[in-house]
Structure formats: C-alpha cells, structure tokens
C-alpha positions in Angstrom: 19.0 8.7 -10.5 17.9 5.5 -8.6 19.7 6.5 -5.3 18.1 9.8 -5.1 14.5 8.3 -5.8 15.6 6.2 -3.3 16.6 8.5 -0.9 13.6 11.0 -1.4 10.9 7.6 -1.0 13.1 7.0 2.3 12.9 10.3 3.4 8.8 11.0 2.9 8.2 7.5 4.4 10.1 8.0 7.5 8.4 11.4 7.9 5.0 9.7 7.2 5.7 7.0 9.8 6.6 9.3 12.6 4.4 12.0 12.4 1.7 12.9 14.7 3.2 10.0 17.1 3.1 10.2 20.8 6.5 9.4 22.2 5.9 8.6 25.3 2.9 6.6 24.2 5.5 4.6 21.4 8.3 3.8 24.5 5.2 2.7 26.2 4.0 0.2 24.0 8.0 -1.1 23.7 7.8 -1.2 27.7 5.0 -4.0 27.6 6.7 -6.2 24.7 6.6 -9.7 25.8 10.1 -10.9 24.5 9.5 -14.7 24.3 6.8 -14.0 21.3 9.7 -11.8 19.6 11.6 -14.9 19.9 9.2 -17.2 18.3 8.4 -14.7 15.6 11.8 -14.9 15.1 12.5 -18.5 15.1 9.8 -19.0 12.8 10.9 -16.9 10.4 14.5 -19.0 10.1 12.4 -22.3 9.8 10.7 -20.8 7.1 13.5 -19.8 5.1 14.8 -23.1 5.5 12.2 -25.1 4.2 11.0 -22.6 1.9 14.3 -23.4 0.3 12.7 -26.9 -1.1 10.8 -24.8 -4.0 14.4 -23.9 -5.4 15.9 -27.7 -4.6 12.8 -28.9 -6.7 13.7 -26.1 -9.6 17.8 -27.1 -9.3 17.3 -30.8 -9.1 17.6 -31.5 -13.0 21.2 -29.8 -12.9 22.3 -30.2 -9.3 21.2 -31.7 -6.1 21.6 -29.8 -3.5 21.0 -30.1 0.5 18.2 -27.8 2.2 20.9 -26.7 4.7 23.3 -25.3 1.6 19.8 -24.0 -0.1 19.1 -22.0 3.2 22.8 -20.6 3.3 22.6 -19.6 -0.1 18.9 -17.7 0.5 20.2 -16.2 3.8 23.3 -14.4 1.9 20.9 -13.4 -0.5 18.4 -11.9 1.9 21.8 -10.2 3.7 22.9 -8.8 0.4 19.1 -7.6 -0.5 19.2 -5.6 3.2 22.5 -4.0 3.2 22.8 -3.4 -0.6 20.4 -1.1 -2.9 18.6 -2.7 -5.8 17.4 -5.9 -4.7 21.1 -7.7 -5.9 20.6 -10.7 -3.4 18.6 -12.3 -6.1 21.5 -12.3 -8.4 24.3 -13.0 -5.5 22.4 -16.8 -5.0 22.2 -17.3 -8.6 25.7 -16.3 -9.0 27.0 -18.4 -6.0 25.1 -21.7 -7.3 26.8 -21.3 -10.7 30.1 -20.8 -9.4 30.4 -23.4 -6.7 27.7 -26.1 -7.9 28.8 -26.7 -11.4 25.1 -25.1 -12.5 25.3 -22.9 -15.9 24.2 -19.3 -14.8 22.0 -18.9 -17.2 20.0 -22.1 -15.7 20.2 -20.7 -12.2 19.0 -17.2 -13.1 15.9 -18.5 -14.5 15.2 -20.5 -11.6 15.7 -17.1 -9.6 13.2 -15.4 -12.1 10.9 -18.2 -11.8 10.6 -18.2 -8.3 10.1 -14.2 -8.2 7.3 -15.1 -11.0 5.6 -17.3 -8.3 5.7 -14.7 -5.7 4.7 -11.8 -7.9 1.9 -14.6 -9.0 0.9 -15.4 -5.0 1.1 -11.2 -4.4 -1.1 -10.4 -6.9 -3.9 -13.1 -5.8 -4.0 -12.6 -2.4 -3.1 -9.0 -2.6 -3.8 -7.0 -5.8 -7.2 -8.7 -6.1 -8.2 -8.3 -2.4 -9.5 -4.8 -3.1 -11.9 -6.6 -5.8 -13.5 -8.5 -3.3 -14.2 -5.4 -0.9 -15.2 -2.6 -3.6 -16.4 -4.7 -7.0 -20.0 -5.1 -6.4 -20.7 -8.4 -8.7 -19.3 -11.2 -7.7 -18.9 -12.6 -10.8 -16.5 -9.8 -11.8 -14.2 -11.0 -8.6 -14.1 -14.3 -9.8 -13.9 -13.4 -13.3 -10.5 -11.1 -12.5 -9.0 -14.0 -10.6 -9.6 -16.5 -12.9 -8.5 -14.4 -16.2 -5.1 -13.6 -14.2 -4.5 -16.9 -13.0 -5.1 -18.5 -16.8 -3.2 -15.8 -18.4 -0.3 -16.3 -15.9 -0.4 -19.9 -16.0 -0.4 -19.8 -20.3 2.6 -17.7 -20.1 4.6 -20.4 -18.0 3.1 -22.9 -19.7 4.2 -21.2 -23.3 7.5 -20.5 -22.1 8.0 -24.3 -20.8 6.3 -25.9 -24.0 7.2 -23.3 -26.9 10.5 -22.2 -25.7 11.7 -21.5 -29.5 9.5 -18.8 -29.7 11.0 -17.0 -26.5 14.4 -18.2 -28.1 13.6 -16.0 -31.2 12.8 -13.2 -29.7 15.9 -13.3 -27.7 17.6 -13.6 -30.9 16.1 -10.6 -32.2 17.4 -8.7 -28.4 20.8 -10.2 -29.2 21.3 -7.3 -31.5 21.7 -5.0 -28.6 24.4 -7.3 -27.7 28.1 -6.4 -28.6 29.3 -9.4 -31.5 32.1 -10.7 -28.8 29.2 -11.3 -26.2 26.1 -12.6 -28.5 27.5 -16.6 -27.9 27.3 -16.0 -24.5 24.1 -14.4 -23.7 22.4 -17.1 -26.5 23.9 -19.7 -24.0 22.8 -18.0 -21.2 18.7 -17.4 -22.2 19.1 -21.2 -23.8 19.9 -22.5 -20.2 17.2 -20.0 -18.5 14.6 -20.9 -20.8 15.0 -24.8 -19.7 14.8 -24.0 -15.8 10.9 -23.4 -16.6 10.8 -26.9 -18.2 8.7 -27.7 -14.5 5.6 -25.8 -16.0 5.5 -28.0 -18.9 4.1 -30.5 -16.6 0.6 -30.0 -14.5 1.5 -32.1 -11.9 4.9 -30.5 -10.8 3.1 -27.0 -11.8 0.4 -27.3 -9.5 3.1 -28.8 -6.9 5.2 -25.5 -7.4 2.0 -23.1 -7.1 0.6 -25.1 -4.1 4.0 -24.7 -2.3 4.5 -21.0 -3.1 1.1 -20.3 -1.7 2.0 -22.4 1.6 5.2 -20.6 1.5 3.4 -17.2 1.7 1.4 -18.3 4.6 4.3 -19.4 6.3 6.1 -16.1 5.5 2.7 -14.1 7.6 3.9 -16.3 10.8 6.5 -14.2 11.9 4.1 -10.8 12.0 0.9 -13.6 13.3 3.7 -14.0 16.5 4.4 -10.8 16.8 1.0 -9.9 17.4 0.9 -11.9 20.5 4.4 -10.2 21.7 2.3 -6.9 22.0 -0.7 -8.0 22.7 -2.5 -7.4 19.6 -6.3 -8.9 19.4 -5.7 -9.5 15.7 -6.5 -12.3 13.7 -3.9 -14.5 11.0 -5.6 -12.8 7.8 -4.3 -9.4 9.5 -1.0 -10.8 9.5 -1.3 -11.5 5.6 -2.3 -7.9 5.3 0.9 -6.8 6.5 3.1 -9.1 4.8 1.3 -7.8 1.6 1.5 -4.2 2.5 5.6 -5.0 3.2 6.2 -6.5 0.1 4.0 -4.1 -2.2 6.1 -1.5 -0.1 9.5 -2.7 -1.1 8.7 -2.6 -5.0 9.7 0.9 -5.2 13.3 1.8 -4.8 14.5 3.1 -1.4 17.5 3.1 1.0 19.4 -0.1 1.9 17.2 -2.1 4.6 13.9 -0.3 3.8 14.1 2.3 6.5 11.2 4.3 6.9 9.4 2.3 4.0 8.7 -0.7 5.9 7.7 1.2 8.5 4.9 2.9 7.0 3.8 0.1 5.4 3.0 -1.8 8.7 1.7 1.5 10.1 -0.8 1.5 6.9 -2.1 -2.5 7.1 -2.6 -2.3 11.1 -4.7 1.2 10.3 -7.1 -1.0 8.4 -7.5 -2.9 12.1 -7.9 0.1 14.1 -4.7 -0.1 15.6 -3.8 3.5 17.3 -0.9 4.6 15.6 1.7 4.7 18.1 1.0 1.4 18.9 1.7 0.2 15.0 4.7 2.3 14.7 6.2 0.5 17.7 5.4 -3.0 16.2 6.6 -2.1 13.0 9.9 -1.0 14.4 10.4 -4.4 16.5 9.3 -6.3 13.4 11.6 -4.8 10.9 14.8 -5.1 13.4 13.7 -8.5 14.3 13.3 -9.6 10.9 16.8 -7.9 9.6 19.4 -7.7 12.5 19.1 -12.0 12.7 19.6 -12.0 9.1 22.7 -9.5 9.0 24.4 -11.6 11.9 23.9 -15.2 10.3 24.7 -13.6 6.7 28.0 -12.0 8.1 28.6 -15.1 10.2 28.3 -17.1 6.7 30.7 -14.9 5.2 33.7 -15.1 7.8 32.9 -18.6 8.0 33.6 -19.4 4.2 
C-alpha cells in the first residue's frame, strides 16, 4: 500500500515539475551553470554533516565516546540508506550500527535518533509552519502567542520525558500488552534505555545547548542551497535558501519513490516560485541541487560499505 501511494505521489510530482517547461530554456539554464559554485555547495554540505555530528556525539557521550569521524561515517551510511531505500530506513540503520559496533544499548541508540528527529521537526515547525502565521495572521500578539505556545509545549514534553520517565514507562507497560509474551522483556528493556537518552533535557543548560545547535545546524544545511544560487546567478538572499530547505523537508514527509525523485524538484520549484524565479530556471536549479546533493552521498556511502 505504501509503495503504491509513494509511486502515485512521485508520478504526480514529476508531472507537476515538468509540465509547461520549455526544454530549450531548460538547456539554456544548464549551459550557464557556474560549476565551481556547485563544488562549493557540495563541499559545504559535507562540512555541515561532519560538524553536525556533534549533536549525536553529545547525546551518545553518556554511554560511549565516539569521534566525529566515526559519526560522520554513520551519518553518511544513514543518508545513503534513506536515498536508495523506501521508508527512510537510514535512521534505523545508524541506530543499529552504533548499537552493534559501539557497545551501546539498541534502545538508547534509537532514543537518541528519535530525539534528534524531534529537535529537527521542532526547528522546522518554528521556521516553516509558523512562517505563514507571520504572513497571514493579522495580529502580532497572535503570531507571537502561537510560536511561544508551541515552543513551550514541545519543551514541556521533552522535560517531562527527562524528569518523569516513570509516567511514560507505565504507559509503555500498557502498550506491551500488544507485544508477544516472549518479547516483552526485550521490549521493556528497549523502552527503558530509550527514555534514558532524553536525560539531557532534564538540565536547562544542556537543553538550551541542544536547541541552539539544532537551529545552527538547520541554518548550515541551507548553505548548500544558498551557494547553488550563485551557480545559477540567482540574486536571492539566504532567507530564500531557508525557504528552499523547508520546502524540501516538508516534501520529504509523505511517502514517495526512493531518492524523492520528482517530489524534491517540485518542492524546490514551489519555493523558488515564491521569489518570482522562472519555471525553467527553477527546474534546472532543482535538478542540479538534487543530483549534487544525493550522488556524492551515494558514492561515499558505497565507498564506506566496500571499505568495511
């Protein structure tokens, strides 16, 4: 069922991306690409992946000290799996690898991965979902109130998990009714270890550090899209690169074919359309950004697999 929905989404996105496209204008846009800036965009992405690994390193530190180089390798393998396989299996892949090879309990490893995704969604919501509120909500107090309310609710949830894991533990005990009897012991151990990974949010300084770094990481991820503007001579600001990144992340949420073919392009076209970029130029930019965001990760991920 998921595969069928994914293929339908991909087919629709491809049709929407390529309809009313002037092929001559598309090729003309490609012919004017400044390739050194493409190289800068690719390099910036890998630099962000490397230093962005600090957040996971920080979360794993209570159990095992991993180097940034080791975490970079795991993150690339996870992204490789996300690109070539459906259902975003990469997150499970890196949790399994770190649990298997680095003596970290699987529940704790998965807990840190879940926590990272919560932080990413939190930042995405603040920058993306609240963006329309800034544009369409008439009263400034309503805008601020919506942002503050969501932020407080998210922080409260993370704080409760960190400070009162027993509440969530009791809830998981009820859920274990649906787990076969012979696996319940493993399930309870898995949940208990996973809840332990949320402990940094029981300390305000560490929580603030994680949130601040997550925000900085999101900004760093937008650098690739920003540098690619120069490759296509698009006179757009860094805020436009943030919008491109937000649309790509939102577009990656529904199921689609591996590699987000079509969905990625249409998300970028929508984002650039907000800044009056012509469709032919937007599609050529989207295709280049997609290819040079994914292919280097595929090659490097394959290299790490062969080297291992």
